N, C-alpha and C positions, 0 to 999 in steps of 0.2 A: 397390429402391425409390428409389434416388438419382435416376435419370432422371425418375421421376414428379414429384418435388418440384422438380427443376431446371427441368422444362418448365412446371410451374405457376407458379414464380417469374418465369420468362421472359415467359409470357403475361400475367401480371398487371402486369408492368413496362411492357410495350409497349402494352397495352390501356388503361391509365390515362392520362389526360391531365392537364394542368395543370403548374404551375411545380414545381421541386424543393423538398424540405423535409427537415428533420432527422428522423431516425428517431423520436425521442422526441416529435415535435410531433403533436398530434391533428388529423388531416386528414380525419376521417371525414365523409361526407355521406350523406343519406338515400338508400336504394335507390330504384329506379324502379318498384317494385311499386305497383300502383294499384287502388284499390277503386271505380273509376268517377268519378274527378275528373281535372281537367286540371292539367298542370304549368305553372308560371309561365314557366319558361324552359327551354331545352335544356341539359343537362349530361351529362358522360360517364356511361353507364349503370352502375348498380349498383356504384359505386365502394366503398361501405362493405361490401357483400357480398364484394367482391374481398379487401378488407383482412381481414375476419373469417375468410374461408376461408384466406387465406395464413397468418394468425397461428396458427389452430388446427392447420392441417396442418404448419406449422413445428414446433409443439410435438410432434406426432406423430413428426416426423423425428428430433428430438433424443432422444426416448424410445426410438426403435428400437434394437435391438442384435441381433447375430446369435445364433442358438441359443436364443432365448427360448421358453418353453413355450407351447403353444397356448392354455391357460387365460389366461396373461398377455396374449396377443394380443387375445383376446376382451374382457378387461377394458379394455385400452387403447382398442380400437375404440369401446366403449360410452362411455368417457370423452370421447373426441374428438367423437363424435356429440352428446353432451349440450352440449358446449361450443359446437359450431356452431349448434345449435338455439337456445341461449340468446342467442348473438350475433345470429342472424338475427331473433329476437323483438325484441331491443332495437332493431335497425335498423328493423323494421316500425313499432314504437311511435313512433320518431322521425319516420318518414315521415308517419304519421297526424297527428302534432302539427304538422307543418310543411306541411300541404296548403294549396293555394291555393284560389281560388274555383272554382265548379263549371263554369266555362266559360273557355276560353282566349281571349285577345284578340290580334288582329293589331296591327300597329304603328299602324294608322289607327283603332283602337278597335272594329273590327267583331268580333262574336262568331263563333267557329267553330261549325259544327253539331256537330262532335265533334273533340276535340283531336288525336287520332292514331288509328292502327290498333293494336289490342292483341291479344295472344295469351295463351292459357292453357298454362302449363307442366304436362305430364302427370305430372311427378314431384312438384311442390309445390302444384299447383292455383292458383298465383299468376298474376295478370294482369300482364303486362309489355309494354312498348311494343315496337314493331317493331324499333327500333334496339338494344334491350337484350335481345332474346329469346335470341340465340345465346350470349351470355356468361352469361345466367341459367341456361340449360340446362347449360352447362359446369359452373357452380358447383354446380348441383343433383346432377349426376353425381358430382362430387368429394365432395360431402357424403355421397352414398350409399356411396362407397368405404370410409368409416370403418365402415359397418355390414355391407356385403356386397361385399368387394373383387372377387370373381370376376365377379359380374354387372355391377358397376360398370365393371370393365376391359373387359368385352364391349361395354357401352354406349359406352365411349370409342372402341373401334376402329371401331364402326359409325357413330358420330356425329361425331367430330372429324376424321376423314379424309374427303375428298370424292371421290376416285377410286374408283368402285365396283369396277372390274376389279381394282385393286390390293388392295382390301379382300377381294375374293373369293379372290384368290390367297393372301393372307396367312392367311386363315382355313383354307383348305384345307391349307396347309403346316403350320400349328399343329395341325390335326386329325390330320395324318399323324404328327407327333411323338407324339401321344397314342396313336394306334393302334399304333405301333411298341412303345411301353411296355407297352400292355395286352396285346398279342399275344405279346410276348417278355419276360415278367416277370423271367426269369433272366439276360437279356443286359444286361450293364453298359453296353455302348456305346449302347444306346438311352435311357439315363438321362442322357446328356450331349449338349449342343449346343454346338458350337464357334461362338463369336461371330464369328470372322473368316471362317467358312464363306461361300462365294459366294452360295449359295441363301439363307442366313440374312440376309446383307447386302442382297441385291437385293429379297427378298420381304417381310422382316419388320422388320428393324432400324429403318428410318426411319418406320414408321407409329406414330402415337400410340396408346397402349394395349396394344401387343403385349408389351412388356416387363413391364408391370404384370399382364398376364394370366398370363404364364409364372410370375412370382413368386408370384402369388396362388394358383396351383394346386400350388406346392411347389418350384419351381426357385430355386436360389440361385446367385448369381454368384460364381465362384471362379477364381483363377489356379492353374493346374495345370502340373506339370512334364511336358513331352512329350519322350520319349527322342530324342536327336539333334537337338533343336530348342530354340529359346528358349521360355520360359514362355508359355503361351497362356491366354486367358480363355475360360471355359466357363460355360454354365448347367448346374448339376448338380442332379438331382432328389433332394430330401430326402424319403425315404419315411416320416418321422415325420408329414408332412402328410397322408399318404394314408390314407383310410378304406377304400375299395374301388376296384377298377379300374372297376367299373360306374359309380361316381360320376364318374370321370374321363371316361368315354364320355358321360355326361349332359352335362358341361360342354362337350364337343366339339360335341354336337348343338345346344346352346344358342348356341354360337358361330357355327355354320354357318347357323342359321335366324334369327338376330337381325335386327332392323330398326333403322335409326337413330331416335333420340329426336327427335320433331318437335313443336313447339308447335302447338296448334290455335287457329284463329281465334276470338277472343272477339267474339261478336255485340254485346256492349255494349247490351243491350236497354234501351230507354227508352220510357216512355209519356208523351204530352203531352196537355194539355187542348186542346179544339177551338180552332183558331187560324187566322187568315188568312195567317200566315207559313209555313204548312206546306210550300209549294212553294219556299221560299226556302232555298238551301243555300250554306254557306261551308265549303269543305274544305281541310284541311291538305295538304302535299305528299305525305304518305304515300299518298294515294289515286291518285297518278299515277306511271306508269312513265316519268317525264320528268326531265330535269335542270332546274335553276332557270332557265336561259336558254330552254329549250323551253317551259316553263310561261308565260314572259313572251310568247312568240310565239303562244300558243294562241288569244288573241283575234283576232290577225291571220289565223290559219289559218281561223277560223270565218268571217271576212269573206270570204276567198277561196272558201270552200265555197259561200257564197251565189252568188258570181259564176260558179262552175262549173256550177251548175244551169241557167244560161241559155245554156250552150254545149254543143255536140255532143261527147260523149266516147266513146271506144272502150271495148269490154268490158274490154280489158286495163287501161285507165286506171282504170275503176271498181273492178276487182278489186284493183289496187294500192292504191287509197285505202281500200278496205275492210280490207285487211290492216294497213295503218298504223293504222287505228282499233282493230283487235283487240289491237294491241301497246301501245296507249297507256295502258290502265288495268289496274291489278292488283286493285283493290277497288271496291266501290260501297256507298254509304249509301242505304238504301231506307226509305221511310216508307209506311205503309199507313193510309189513312184509313177508319175504320169508319163505318157508318150513323149511329151515335150521336155522331159527331164526334171521338171520341178518335183519337189518332194514335200508331201503333206504329213505332218506329224500330230498325233493326238494321243491322249491317255484314255484308257478304257478299263472297266472292271474285267478281270480274267474270266468271269462267268457270264458276261454279256454275250448275246448271240450274234452270229454272223450278220443277221438282219440289221442289228443296231449299227454295225460297221458300214453296211451298204447305205443305210439311211443317212448316216453321217456324210459319207462321200457325196451322195446326191445333194445334200444341203450346202456344199461348198462349190458346186459347179456353176459356172457362169451360164452355160447352156446345157440344159438337162434333157435334150431331145434324143440323144444317141444312147442305146444300152451299152453297158460295159461289163466286163468280167474282172474279177479280182483273183490274182494268182499268187498263192503262197510260196515261200521259199521251197525249192525242190520241184516247182512246176504244177503243184496241185491246185486245181480250180475250185474255188469256194462256191459250189452250186447249192449245197444244203444250207439254207439260211436259219434252220432251227437248231443247229449245233452251237455249242459254246466255243468261244475263242480258245479257251484252254484245251478243249477236246480235239482241236485241229492243230495243236502245237504252236499257237501264236502267243506264247508266253515265255519269259517275261517281256520280250521285245521281238519285233519281226519287221522285215522289210517286205512289202507286197508290191506287185506290179499291176497297174490298171491297163487294160487293153480295151479299145473300142470295138464294138460289133462290126466286123469287116463288111458284112453284106449291107448293113444299113449305110455305112460310109460310101459304098459303091453306088447305092441308090441316090445319095445326096450329090455325089459327083456327077452321076448321069443326069441329074436335074439341073446341072450347071450352077449348083450352090457351093459355097465354101464353108467348111465346118472347121472352126477353130476352138474345139472343146478345151477349155482350161479352167483354172481356179478363179474364183471371183476376184475382181480387180481390188477390192478393199483389203483382201488378204495378200495379194501380190504386191501391194504398195508397201507392205512391211516385210518383204522377203529378206531372209537372212542367209549367212554362209555357214555351212557346217565346218566345225573345227575339230 
């Protein structure tokens, strides 16, 4: 387990920013978890969560000792989990108590339409900023380690390492070790792994999570006497950890079939009162796949684009410009104006399809019995659901109009029924005013 804690401490050290401090000094800051409010200023993501995880996991390291009984391990895992949860809860309370206003301001005092792009962590359901999502997921996996080390180590392997080919090779090699033990239970040689073995060094040793996986399924690191050679380090399987070989095979299957833990885009749904400001957008840099300098040049490029329309361009020139546009944006902020004037706002990936937008609108309707059309700026009806939002010009932000199917409305009226198509009441109960 030593490598696990060494790596954690190293990561926390270099991911944390700011001046040095005495170990006894209280340097905690609120985490970046956000319940739909904007932050006043940028700061290193989830610094307090890093410290909480480090402190609790350090306690785990101190309490560890070789040869402890399984029941003691379970008790210790539960204790550390409770400590982590308590510290995380304290961080969240402090975050809520220190929240700023409901809209972020630029230096010139202009309101952003949304302060940043946020994501939902599938392990904690917390909403975290784009800049803090990777560290938050890492912390969430480390917290899970206290409760379920085997599955947590599998998550580490697939999430913390980026080279998919190396991950595949490492998992297949680890799976081979397990197969050898299961198929040859009486062979002692298959219960030992030499750490200096070339295959182990090249395929496994340098990947995050691999050592934790081996230790969590029952391997212990030992120095053994090798006849005619110097002492060598090995992983030796401790059969006291083993329940059944079938269980080991199950862990192997989970290892081979696992996927990396990925945060999901938080739509940040908001509903606004009818407003003439609906088509006005001010977006933060998160919405652009551009450097700060490129963003400054954006206005100049738009001016040049107008000039290009007056000159003859080849097909290759047009395709080159189109490809550049496709690479410019990662996300888009969309607003949909309903016939009753209410405005629905949500964040999308720029490369999501129109079908995703339609499904989203369906999901927020109180009454979904009447078909509708979505009309883009300029009057274009979005009938092709297979195209990407970026391909129909709905980036980096756009105001669309929703219209009900007129024929269906007439049929409803002829039947003496009253249709009040609107947004769900739970969303309208939090309606806001555009500023």
